[in-house]
C-alpha positions in Angstrom: 13.2 57.4 -3.2 9.4 57.0 -3.7 6.6 58.2 -1.5 6.0 54.6 -0.3 9.7 54.4 0.9 9.2 57.6 3.0 6.0 56.1 4.4 7.9 52.9 5.3 10.5 54.9 7.2 7.8 56.9 9.1 6.0 53.7 9.9 9.1 52.3 11.6 9.3 55.4 13.7 5.6 55.6 14.5 3.6 52.6 13.2 0.3 53.6 11.7 -1.2 50.4 13.1 -1.1 52.1 16.5 -3.1 55.1 15.4 -6.5 55.5 17.2 -9.5 54.0 15.5 -11.2 57.4 15.0 -8.2 58.8 13.2 -7.4 59.2 9.5 -3.6 58.6 9.1 -1.5 57.6 6.1 -1.3 58.8 2.5 -4.4 61.0 2.1 -3.6 62.6 -1.3 -1.3 61.4 -4.0 0.5 58.4 -5.4 2.6 56.0 -3.3 4.7 55.2 -6.4 5.6 58.8 -7.1 9.3 59.8 -6.9 9.9 62.3 -4.1 11.7 65.6 -4.9 11.5 67.0 -1.4 9.5 66.8 1.8 7.8 69.7 3.7 7.0 69.0 7.3 4.1 70.8 8.9 1.6 70.6 11.8 -1.4 71.3 9.6 -1.8 71.2 5.8 -3.4 74.5 4.8 -3.5 76.2 1.3 -0.5 78.4 2.3 1.4 75.2 3.2 0.7 73.7 -0.2 2.0 76.9 -1.8 5.1 76.7 0.4 5.7 73.1 -0.7 5.4 74.2 -4.4 7.9 77.1 -3.9 10.3 74.8 -2.0 10.1 72.1 -4.8 8.7 69.6 -2.3 6.1 67.2 -3.8 5.4 65.5 -0.5 4.0 67.1 2.7 4.3 65.2 6.0 1.7 66.6 8.2 0.9 65.9 11.8 -2.8 66.5 11.6 -4.8 65.0 8.7 -6.4 67.5 6.4 -9.1 65.0 5.5 -10.7 63.7 8.7 -14.2 62.6 7.6 -15.4 61.7 4.1 -15.5 64.3 1.3 -18.6 64.1 -0.8 -17.7 67.0 -3.1 -14.6 68.8 -4.4 -15.9 72.2 -5.3 -13.5 74.4 -3.4 -16.2 75.6 -1.0 -14.3 74.7 2.1 -10.6 75.1 3.1 -10.3 71.3 3.1 -11.6 71.0 -0.4 -9.3 73.8 -1.6 -6.3 72.1 -0.1 -7.1 68.8 -1.8 -7.8 70.4 -5.1 -4.5 72.4 -5.1 -2.5 69.4 -4.0 -3.9 67.2 -6.8 -3.4 70.0 -9.4 0.3 70.3 -8.4 1.0 66.6 -7.8 1.6 67.2 -4.1 1.4 64.0 -1.9 0.0 64.5 1.6 0.8 62.1 4.4 -0.6 62.4 8.0 0.8 60.7 11.0 -1.3 62.1 13.9 -2.2 59.7 16.7 0.4 57.1 15.5 3.0 59.7 16.7 0.9 60.5 19.8 1.3 56.9 20.9 4.9 56.5 19.9 7.6 56.2 22.7 9.7 59.0 21.1 6.7 60.9 19.7 4.7 64.0 20.6 4.7 63.6 24.3 8.4 62.7 24.5 9.1 66.0 22.7 7.1 67.9 25.4 9.1 66.0 28.1 12.3 67.0 26.4 11.3 70.7 26.3 10.2 70.7 29.9 13.4 68.8 31.0 11.4 65.9 32.5 13.3 62.8 33.5 12.3 59.2 34.3 9.5 59.4 31.8 6.9 56.7 31.5 3.8 56.2 29.4 0.7 57.7 31.1 -2.0 55.5 29.5 -0.4 52.3 28.2 -1.7 50.8 25.0 -3.7 47.6 25.3 -3.9 44.7 22.9 -0.6 45.7 21.2 1.6 42.8 22.5 1.3 39.4 20.9 2.8 36.0 21.7 4.1 33.4 19.2 4.6 29.7 20.0 6.2 27.5 17.5 7.6 24.0 17.4 11.0 23.2 15.9 13.3 20.2 15.7 15.9 20.4 18.5 18.9 20.9 16.2 17.2 23.7 14.3 15.9 25.6 17.4 18.9 28.0 17.7 18.7 29.0 14.1 14.9 29.7 14.2 15.2 31.5 17.6 17.9 33.8 16.2 15.9 34.5 13.1 12.9 35.6 15.3 15.1 37.8 17.4 16.6 39.5 14.3 13.1 40.2 13.0 12.2 42.0 16.3 10.6 39.3 18.4 11.6 38.9 22.1 11.8 42.6 23.0 10.4 43.3 26.5 11.0 46.9 27.8 14.7 47.4 28.1 15.5 43.8 27.2 15.9 42.0 23.9 16.3 38.3 22.8 13.8 37.2 25.4 12.3 33.8 24.9 11.2 30.6 26.6 11.9 27.1 25.3 10.5 23.7 26.3 11.5 20.3 25.0 9.0 17.8 24.0 8.0 15.3 21.2 6.0 16.2 18.1 4.3 13.9 15.7 3.0 14.1 12.1 1.9 12.0 9.2 2.2 13.5 5.7 -0.3 12.6 3.0 0.5 11.7 -0.6 1.0 15.3 -1.6 3.4 16.1 1.3 7.1 16.5 1.0 8.4 16.0 4.6 11.8 17.3 5.5 12.1 14.6 8.2 10.3 11.2 8.1 8.4 9.4 5.4 5.1 10.4 3.9 2.3 8.1 4.9 4.0 7.1 8.1 3.5 8.7 11.5 6.8 10.2 12.6 7.8 11.3 16.1 10.5 14.0 16.5 12.2 15.6 19.5 11.2 19.3 19.2 11.6 22.5 21.1 8.6 24.8 21.8 9.9 28.4 21.4 7.8 31.2 22.9 8.4 34.9 22.1 6.4 38.1 22.6 6.4 40.9 20.1 4.8 44.2 19.2 1.9 43.6 16.8 3.2 45.9 14.0 6.2 43.5 13.6 4.0 40.5 13.0 4.5 40.2 9.2 8.3 40.3 9.3 8.4 37.9 12.2 6.2 35.3 10.5 8.3 35.7 7.3 11.5 35.1 9.3 9.8 32.0 11.0 8.8 30.5 7.6 12.2 31.1 6.1 14.2 29.7 9.0 12.0 26.7 9.9 13.0 23.4 8.2 9.5 22.0 8.0 7.3 22.1 4.9 4.3 23.0 7.1 5.2 25.2 10.1 3.1 24.7 13.3 2.6 27.9 15.2 0.2 29.7 17.5 -0.5 33.4 17.9 -2.3 35.1 20.8 -3.0 38.6 21.8 -1.9 39.4 25.4 -3.7 41.5 28.0 -0.3 42.9 29.1 -0.2 46.7 28.7 2.6 48.1 26.6 5.1 50.1 28.7 6.6 51.8 25.6 3.4 52.7 23.7 0.4 54.8 24.6 -1.1 58.2 25.2 0.6 60.8 27.3 3.7 60.7 29.5 4.7 61.4 33.1 8.1 62.5 34.3 9.9 64.5 36.9 11.4 68.0 37.2 15.0 68.1 38.5 13.7 69.8 41.7 10.4 70.9 43.3 9.2 74.4 42.3 6.1 76.4 43.3 2.9 76.4 41.2 3.6 80.0 40.2 7.1 79.2 39.1 5.8 76.2 37.1 3.2 78.2 35.3 5.7 80.8 34.3 8.1 78.0 33.2 5.6 76.3 30.9 4.3 79.6 29.5 7.8 80.6 28.5 9.0 77.2 27.4 5.9 76.3 25.4 5.6 79.8 24.0 2.0 80.2 24.7 0.1 83.5 25.1 -2.0 82.1 27.9 -2.1 79.2 30.4 -5.5 78.3 31.7 -5.2 76.5 35.0 -7.2 75.1 37.9 -7.1 76.7 41.4 -3.7 77.0 43.0 -3.3 74.9 46.2 0.1 76.3 47.4 1.7 72.9 46.6 5.1 72.1 45.1 5.3 70.7 41.6 7.7 67.8 40.9 5.9 65.1 39.1 4.4 66.3 35.8 2.1 64.5 33.3 1.8 65.7 29.7 -0.4 65.0 26.7 -0.2 66.9 23.5 -3.5 68.0 22.0 -7.0 67.4 23.5 -6.3 65.7 26.8 -9.3 65.9 29.1 -9.8 62.1 28.9 -6.5 61.5 30.7 -7.1 63.7 33.8 -8.1 60.7 35.8 -4.9 58.8 34.7 -2.7 61.8 35.6 -4.2 61.9 39.1 -3.9 58.1 39.5 -0.2 58.3 38.5 0.4 60.8 41.3 1.1 63.8 39.1 1.4 67.2 40.8 0.5 68.9 37.5 -0.9 67.9 34.1 0.0 69.9 31.0 -2.4 69.4 28.0 -4.9 71.4 25.9 -8.6 71.9 25.1 -9.9 71.5 28.6 -13.6 72.6 29.0 -15.1 74.5 31.9 -16.2 71.5 33.9 -12.9 69.7 33.4 -11.2 72.1 35.7 -13.5 71.0 38.6 -12.1 67.5 38.3 -8.8 68.7 39.7 -10.5 68.5 43.1 -7.5 70.1 44.8 -5.4 67.0 43.9 -3.6 68.3 40.8 -2.8 71.5 38.9 -4.5 71.3 35.5 -2.7 73.4 32.9 -4.2 74.1 29.4 -1.5 75.6 27.2 -3.4 75.5 23.9 -3.7 72.8 21.3 -1.2 74.2 18.8 1.2 75.2 21.5 1.3 71.6 23.0 2.1 70.1 19.6 4.2 72.8 17.9 7.5 71.0 18.4 6.3 68.0 16.6 7.5 69.5 13.3 11.1 69.6 14.7 10.8 66.0 15.8 9.8 64.8 12.3 12.4 66.9 10.5 15.1 65.6 12.8 14.1 61.9 12.2 13.8 62.3 8.4 17.0 64.2 8.0 18.9 61.4 9.7 17.3 58.8 7.4 17.3 60.7 4.1 20.2 62.6 2.5 19.4 62.7 -1.3 16.8 65.5 -1.2 15.7 68.3 1.1 13.7 67.9 4.3 12.1 71.4 4.9 10.6 72.6 8.1 7.5 74.7 7.3 7.8 78.3 8.4 4.0 78.8 8.4 2.3 79.2 11.8 -0.9 77.3 11.3 -2.3 78.1 14.8 -6.0 79.2 14.1 -6.2 80.8 17.6 -5.0 84.3 18.5 -4.7 86.0 21.8 -5.7 89.6 22.5 
């Protein structure tokens, strides 16, 4: 298996096309054509992690956070980023980062937090926009079932918990092929009218290439007529943060003790207690101040995230319990998630969970 094959598997799990624009995901160091000897999974790629990969005979590191975030103008070893890149290149270590692609995935970072906190009835907190597209195509009536099935098999027609969703409308199409044409139906140079079905399907944008390939392969016409549009519909299975419910109401103090123990954090910074019960909980791994408003609008009793600033806590306004558990602590189980996925997909070499704690923050 090559590096590019591993990347393809990860892209099916958390498509890189859904990473945030500010992010730097994908293969950051290495060669996509290199043969993989083993994979080390980590939250951050530090020098010690590269050393660990070397000792474990892993020539590929799958990291949550990207070691290269902005452009590098020099490679002199002056910074920890430069030293990591230098060592990785020297030892032929390939570094791949998944970051916000996994943040936005339905079974990604926030799903893992929900699992650890035993939250049920989970939903996306901030649904992704401009990620659903619509395809309209026009097919001879007799060929419509074949084309529709090909589109379904390629991943079109999935809406929430439903699959094979489409709409068809019968009509009449016309065409006149020029001297260079080779029409499947009709005669070149003559206007032909054909009973056709208009097939409409929606799909997630990362599947567009395979869906179009399926359309072209299944469609009988030499020239396939089709239209693609981006919908304003929000994606119920893609986006930042999640919201779910505890099995029963608990007090604020009980909830704070619960998340401190479960998320293994040395400190929970929180907003003022209001003597309210906690049942509905919003979560967002990493820096989540931008989603406080969304958590409140969703009716969350508590919001678990990280990197809240002084003034962010004022925005609780007695409506919600804001809980900052720490950046590392909120994302620490991401490694387990990636190892579990890759282990199920790959059996011919080792998938190693990094044993290095990369948390740069200590508590006194």
